[in-house]
N, C-alpha and C positions, 0 to 999 in steps of 0.2 A: 320685028325688031330682034336682033340676035345679042342675047345678052354679052357674048365673049366680045363683041366690038363695042361696048360701052364701058366708061371708066366705072371704078365703085362707085363716086357720088353718083353720074348720070343713072346707073343700074337702080340705087334706092330711090332716086327722084321718079324713076318710070313706075316702080312698085308703088309708092306713095300716090302718084297720078293716077294710077289704075291701067296702066300700059301696058304693066308686065304683073302677071298673077304673083301671089303671095309666095314664097317658099311652104312646103307641104307642112314643115316642123309648125306653123302657126295656126295650121288645123288641131294640131295636138296640143299646144300650149298657145292659146289665145292671145297673139302678139299682132297689133297693128302698129305700122312705121306711121308715124305722122310728121317726122320732121327731119331732114338730113342736109347737113352744111357739111364744107371741107373739116374733117377732124371729129363731127360731134353728129351723134344721132339722137333720136327720141321715139319712144315706142308707147303706145298705151297697152296694159296686161290687166287679164283679170282671171283669177283660181275661180275655178267652179268643183263640183261634186268630184268630177273624174280626176281631181289633181290631190286628192285626201291619202294621208298614211293610216296605218291601221287604227291609229288613236284619235283620227276624226278632223287632225289638223293639215295645212297645206303643206304637202309633202316639199322638203327642202330641194328635190330636183326640180320643181317647177323654178323657182328662185335661180337655182344654179345656172338653167337653161335659158332663162330670160337674160342673166348676167352675161354669159356667154355669146348670146346674141349682139347685143349692145356694144360690149367691148370689141368682138369682132367686126361688126358692121361700121363701128366709127372708124377703125383701120382701113376698111375695105374703102371709105368715102375718098380717102388720100392714093390710092393705088388707080396706074393705068388701065387703060384695056388690054385683057389678055393675062394681067395678073392677079394671081389669088392670093389667098391667106389660108393659114390653118392653126387653132389655139393649140400651143404647147404647154402653157400653164394657166390655170385659173386659180384664183383665189378669192371665196365669197366669204364674206363676214355676216352671218345672220343676226340683225340687231333687235329683231322684234318678230313675233308670228305674224306672217302673211295672212290677211282676212280672205276669205272667200265672198265673191259677189261684189267685189269693190274694184272698182278701176283705178289702177297703179299707175305711173310714169316712172317708164326705164330711162335712163340717158344715159349715153355711152359717152368718151371723149377721149382723144388721141394724147398721151403724155409725150411721146417720143417715137419717131420713124426713122430707122436706118434704112439700107437697102435690103436687108435681109430680115429685120426683125421691127415688130411696131409693139408698142407697150401702151394700153390705155385701161381706163377706168371706169366703173360703171357706178350709178346708183339707184336704186327702186325706191320710189318715195310716194305718199299720197299727193293728193292735190293742195294740201295745206303745208307740204316740205317735210312732213315727217318720214324720216327714213327708215326704210324694215331693211334694207341691205345694202351693203358695198362691196365692190370686186375689184379686183386688178388681173390682169390678161397680159401674157406673152404670145403673139401672133408669129409664125415664121410667114416669110414673103416670098413667092417663088413664080415664076414665071407659069402659066398654064399650058399643058402640052396639047 
């Protein structure tokens, strides 16, 4: 299966179904895609001892990486085969400290999509809906070479 021949949604669904391997970033920041539909994605994530800052809390880069992933992947679900994206702007609001060892839900959804720009937002919550972070992103859209 050649990922370049798949739409963004097909690629996300192939990863969820285990037909394609997860990207290597998911080994550094434990993220598992659990849902994808046109304009929306859902990941499960969990910080561990590898993600701590010098004060012992979960580093903000963990949350920023997760938010970058779900906002970008949401845009990707609306793209044709051979079309890619890159984040040009990411704004993350940390609402409360991310706990370590707790599975959290990261969701991304597209707000607007044009030929050259995708605007999306993401949330990081626990299973009860408590918000840990909110993000917005702008993604440049371009044909892959």
